[in-house]
matplotlib code that plots the C-alpha trace (Angstrom):
import matplotlib.pyplot as plt

x = [11.3, 10.1, 11.7, 11.2, 12.5, 11.7, 13.9, 11.6, 10.1, 6.7, 3.2, 1.8, -1.1, 1.3, 2.3, -1.3, -2.9, -5.2, -2.5, 0.9, 3.9, 5.6, 8.2, 9.3, 12.7, 13.6, 16.7, 14.6, 14.8, 13.4, 10.6, 10.4, 7.8, 8.4, 6.4, 8.3, 8.9, 6.3, 5.1, 1.6, 0.7, 3.2, 2.0, 4.0, 4.1, 5.0, 8.1, 9.3, 10.8, 13.1, 10.9, 13.2, 13.3, 9.7, 9.1, 5.4, 6.0, 9.1, 8.4, 10.8, 9.8, 6.1, 6.4, 5.9, 8.1, 6.6, 3.1, 0.6, 0.9, -1.1, -5.0, -5.5, -4.0, -3.3, -0.4, 0.6, 0.4, 3.9, 4.1, 1.8, 4.7, 6.0, 9.2, 12.8, 12.2, 14.7, 14.8, 17.5, 17.6, 19.9, 19.7, 16.3, 15.1, 15.5, 18.8, 19.1, 15.9, 17.6, 19.1, 15.9, 13.6, 9.8, 8.6, 12.0, 13.3, 15.1, 15.9, 14.5, 17.1, 15.3, 12.3, 13.3, 13.1, 10.3, 8.9, 9.4, 6.0, 6.7, 9.1, 7.8, 10.1, 10.5, 7.6, 8.8, 5.3, 4.2, 4.0, 5.5, 4.8, 7.3, 8.6, 11.2, 11.2, 14.5, 15.1, 14.4, 15.9, 14.9, 16.8, 15.6, 17.3, 16.1, 17.5, 18.2, 16.8, 18.7, 17.2, 19.0, 17.8, 19.6, 18.8, 20.4, 19.4, 20.4, 20.7, 24.3, 23.0, 23.0, 23.5, 23.3, 21.8, 21.8, 20.3, 20.5, 18.5, 20.2, 19.3, 22.3, 22.6, 20.9, 20.7, 18.0, 20.0, 19.2, 21.6, 20.7, 23.6, 23.8, 25.9, 25.5, 27.6, 27.8, 27.6, 26.9, 29.0, 28.1, 28.9, 26.1, 25.9, 23.0, 21.9, 20.1, 18.1, 16.1, 12.7, 12.4, 8.6, 8.5, 5.2, 5.9, 2.9, 0.6, 1.2, 0.8, 3.7, 3.8, 5.6, 6.4, 8.4, 11.9, 14.8, 18.5, 21.4, 25.1, 25.4, 23.4, 21.0, 19.7, 16.2, 16.0, 12.2, 9.5, 8.3, 5.1, 5.1, 4.7, 8.3, 11.6, 15.3, 16.9, 20.6, 21.1, 17.4, 14.3, 11.3, 7.6, 5.6, 2.2, 0.5, 0.1, -3.4, -4.7, -3.5, -0.8, 2.8, 6.4, 9.0, 12.5, 15.9, 18.5, 22.0, 25.0, 26.3, 29.9, 31.7, 32.4, 30.2, 30.3, 27.3, 25.2, 24.0, 20.3, 18.3, 14.5, 12.2, 8.5, 8.1, 4.4, 5.1, 8.2, 10.3, 13.5, 15.8, 19.4, 20.3, 23.9, 25.4, 28.9, 28.8, 28.8, 25.4, 25.1, 21.7, 19.2, 15.5, 13.0, 9.3, 6.5, 2.7, 0.5, 1.1, 4.8, 8.1, 10.9, 14.5, 15.7, 19.5, 20.9, 24.2, 25.9, 27.1, 29.3, 30.1, 32.2, 31.6, 32.8, 33.0, 30.9, 29.9, 28.9, 27.3, 25.4, 22.9, 22.5, 19.3, 19.5, 16.1, 15.4, 12.7, 12.4, 11.7, 9.7, 12.6, 13.3, 16.4, 17.2, 16.7]
y = [-54.3, -54.4, -56.9, -56.4, -58.8, -58.5, -60.4, -59.9, -62.1, -60.5, -62.0, -62.5, -60.2, -57.3, -58.0, -58.3, -55.9, -54.8, -52.6, -51.3, -53.5, -52.2, -53.2, -52.1, -51.8, -51.0, -50.6, -50.7, -46.9, -45.8, -47.7, -46.9, -48.1, -48.0, -48.2, -50.3, -49.8, -51.6, -50.7, -52.2, -51.9, -49.4, -46.5, -44.1, -44.6, -41.0, -40.0, -37.1, -38.8, -41.8, -44.8, -46.0, -45.0, -43.8, -43.6, -43.1, -43.4, -42.9, -43.1, -42.1, -41.4, -41.6, -39.0, -39.5, -37.5, -38.3, -38.9, -37.8, -34.1, -33.8, -33.6, -35.8, -39.1, -40.7, -43.1, -41.3, -37.8, -36.2, -35.5, -38.1, -39.3, -39.2, -39.0, -38.0, -38.6, -37.7, -36.5, -36.3, -33.4, -32.7, -29.0, -29.0, -31.9, -35.6, -37.2, -37.0, -34.9, -32.1, -34.5, -36.6, -35.8, -35.7, -39.2, -40.3, -41.5, -40.0, -41.2, -40.6, -42.0, -44.2, -44.6, -45.8, -44.8, -42.5, -41.0, -37.4, -36.8, -33.5, -30.6, -28.7, -27.8, -30.3, -30.2, -31.1, -31.9, -34.0, -37.8, -39.1, -42.5, -45.1, -47.3, -49.4, -49.8, -51.5, -54.1, -53.4, -55.5, -54.9, -56.6, -56.0, -56.6, -55.9, -52.4, -51.6, -51.9, -51.8, -50.9, -51.5, -50.3, -51.6, -49.8, -50.7, -48.6, -48.0, -44.3, -44.4, -44.0, -47.0, -47.5, -49.5, -47.4, -48.5, -46.8, -48.2, -46.7, -47.8, -47.2, -46.8, -49.3, -48.0, -44.4, -42.2, -41.9, -42.8, -42.7, -42.8, -44.2, -43.8, -45.4, -44.7, -46.7, -45.6, -48.7, -46.7, -45.0, -41.4, -39.4, -39.0, -35.4, -34.6, -32.9, -34.8, -33.3, -34.6, -32.9, -33.8, -33.9, -33.6, -33.9, -33.7, -35.3, -33.6, -30.1, -27.1, -25.0, -21.7, -19.8, -23.0, -24.2, -23.2, -24.2, -23.4, -23.6, -23.7, -20.4, -17.2, -17.8, -15.1, -15.6, -14.7, -14.6, -12.8, -14.8, -12.7, -11.8, -15.4, -16.1, -14.3, -15.1, -14.1, -14.7, -18.5, -19.3, -19.2, -18.5, -18.2, -15.1, -16.7, -20.1, -21.1, -21.6, -23.9, -22.8, -20.6, -21.4, -20.1, -20.7, -19.4, -20.4, -19.7, -18.4, -18.0, -21.5, -22.3, -24.7, -27.5, -30.1, -28.4, -26.2, -29.3, -29.0, -28.2, -28.4, -28.4, -28.2, -28.0, -26.9, -27.6, -31.2, -31.3, -32.7, -32.0, -33.4, -32.7, -33.3, -33.5, -34.5, -35.4, -33.4, -29.6, -28.0, -27.1, -25.3, -24.9, -24.5, -24.0, -24.7, -25.1, -25.3, -25.7, -29.5, -29.8, -27.7, -28.7, -27.7, -29.1, -29.3, -30.2, -32.0, -32.0, -35.3, -36.1, -39.8, -40.9, -44.3, -47.1, -44.9, -45.0, -42.1, -42.6, -40.1, -40.2, -38.1, -38.5, -37.8, -37.5, -37.3, -35.8, -34.4, -31.1, -30.1, -27.1, -24.7, -25.9, -27.8, -31.3, -34.3]
z = [32.6, 36.2, 38.6, 42.3, 45.0, 48.7, 51.1, 54.1, 56.8, 56.8, 56.6, 53.2, 54.0, 54.1, 50.5, 49.3, 47.0, 49.8, 51.3, 50.3, 51.1, 54.2, 56.8, 60.3, 62.1, 65.7, 67.9, 71.1, 71.2, 67.8, 65.9, 62.2, 59.6, 55.9, 52.7, 50.2, 46.4, 44.3, 40.9, 41.3, 45.0, 46.3, 48.4, 46.2, 42.5, 41.3, 39.4, 41.4, 44.5, 44.9, 45.9, 48.7, 52.4, 52.7, 56.5, 57.4, 61.1, 63.4, 67.1, 69.9, 73.5, 72.7, 69.9, 66.2, 63.9, 60.5, 59.1, 56.5, 55.9, 52.7, 52.4, 49.3, 48.5, 45.1, 44.6, 41.5, 43.0, 42.9, 46.7, 48.2, 50.2, 53.8, 55.7, 54.8, 51.1, 48.4, 44.8, 42.1, 39.7, 36.8, 35.7, 37.6, 35.4, 35.1, 34.1, 30.3, 29.9, 27.9, 25.3, 24.9, 22.0, 22.3, 22.7, 23.9, 27.3, 30.3, 33.8, 37.3, 39.7, 42.2, 39.9, 36.5, 32.8, 31.9, 28.8, 27.6, 26.1, 24.2, 23.8, 26.8, 29.7, 32.6, 35.0, 38.5, 39.8, 36.8, 37.0, 33.8, 32.2, 33.5, 30.8, 32.7, 36.5, 36.8, 39.6, 43.2, 46.0, 49.7, 52.5, 56.1, 59.4, 62.9, 63.1, 59.4, 55.9, 52.6, 49.3, 46.0, 42.7, 39.5, 36.2, 32.9, 29.8, 26.2, 26.9, 28.2, 31.8, 34.0, 37.8, 40.9, 43.7, 47.3, 50.3, 53.9, 56.7, 59.9, 63.6, 65.9, 68.7, 71.9, 70.6, 69.1, 66.0, 62.4, 59.4, 55.7, 53.8, 50.0, 47.4, 43.7, 41.2, 37.6, 35.4, 32.2, 29.6, 30.5, 33.6, 36.0, 37.1, 39.4, 42.6, 45.4, 48.2, 51.1, 51.5, 55.2, 55.6, 59.4, 61.1, 64.9, 66.7, 64.3, 65.8, 63.6, 62.2, 64.1, 66.9, 68.7, 65.6, 64.8, 62.6, 63.6, 61.1, 61.6, 59.8, 59.5, 56.6, 54.3, 52.8, 49.2, 49.0, 51.0, 53.9, 53.9, 57.6, 58.6, 59.5, 59.7, 60.1, 63.4, 63.5, 62.9, 63.3, 61.2, 63.5, 62.9, 63.8, 63.5, 63.3, 59.7, 58.6, 55.8, 52.4, 53.9, 53.1, 53.3, 50.6, 50.1, 49.1, 51.8, 51.3, 53.6, 53.9, 53.1, 50.9, 53.5, 55.1, 58.5, 57.4, 56.7, 60.3, 60.9, 64.2, 64.0, 67.1, 67.8, 71.4, 71.5, 70.6, 72.8, 70.0, 68.1, 65.5, 64.7, 61.0, 59.7, 56.4, 55.3, 52.1, 51.4, 50.8, 47.1, 47.5, 50.3, 50.0, 52.8, 52.6, 55.1, 55.4, 58.5, 58.7, 58.0, 57.9, 55.6, 55.2, 51.8, 51.6, 48.2, 47.6, 44.2, 42.7, 39.7, 39.1, 36.2, 34.5, 36.7, 39.8, 43.0, 45.2, 48.9, 51.2, 54.5, 56.4, 60.2, 62.2, 66.0, 67.6, 71.0, 73.3, 75.1, 78.7, 79.7, 79.1, 75.6, 76.6, 75.2, 77.4]

ax = plt.figure().add_subplot(projection="3d")
ax.plot(x, y, z, "-o")
ax.set_aspect("equal")
plt.show()
């Protein structure tokens, strides 16, 4: 059952039930604040996203790149979460979902063992009952924080999952380093994506927002006159209003990691971020509403029993001058 250990030098008030447990790191250039995994008092208690690495504020040069983008908060709401958060999906469901019977169990990596209530199809936005939380361990340094989630089950799926968020020395650069060790008897086959809930100084998504890719993307869904693809960029034709959204999968990327290269800017905020990954993109989804714009690159993972897979995403934050150039 649940066992959560925090190796943090923080006031006891932070760990009280009055507010979610949290921690902060800094390299003197970037200041980042995290909500920490906790089954009772955690800010996020849903079963969609991995509970680690939830950044509710990241400040650089007086700008904040993350924050609350959603109108209603409930700790068990599937997307009441902030920052560069991640989800694992196996065949667009949880690990072991297809083989589980009604009333049985399956796995949400970074969450725990959950119950399959019936024979209905997997519901991505549903919060399932958590039966086993596994063991969380959090270790914080001045400029880095490491999360480790150990889950041992009788389903053939077990793992040790580590995520380290690290700020580069003297640079506006953050890395998210992953390690997933398969300690079970069955292969772990899954896709992981980062939702990238960027909120740049609270400025709206619109003509001042743009996303540039390392390839020429092709939108597969109608962007409804709100945005369009121009060469390597996705640009907005209007400022999105409440309840308006864009959604599409994007094609055109190649089979190597060089296409995991995305640059996002909001000229009204004067901010930008350059995102790269060391794995090929397996699928690419794009979604935005007025309060956030989100490229969602997937990577495909297959980990045999006893094996460990490692992968890293890098975020370089920057500001813009009046001509849209980087400082």
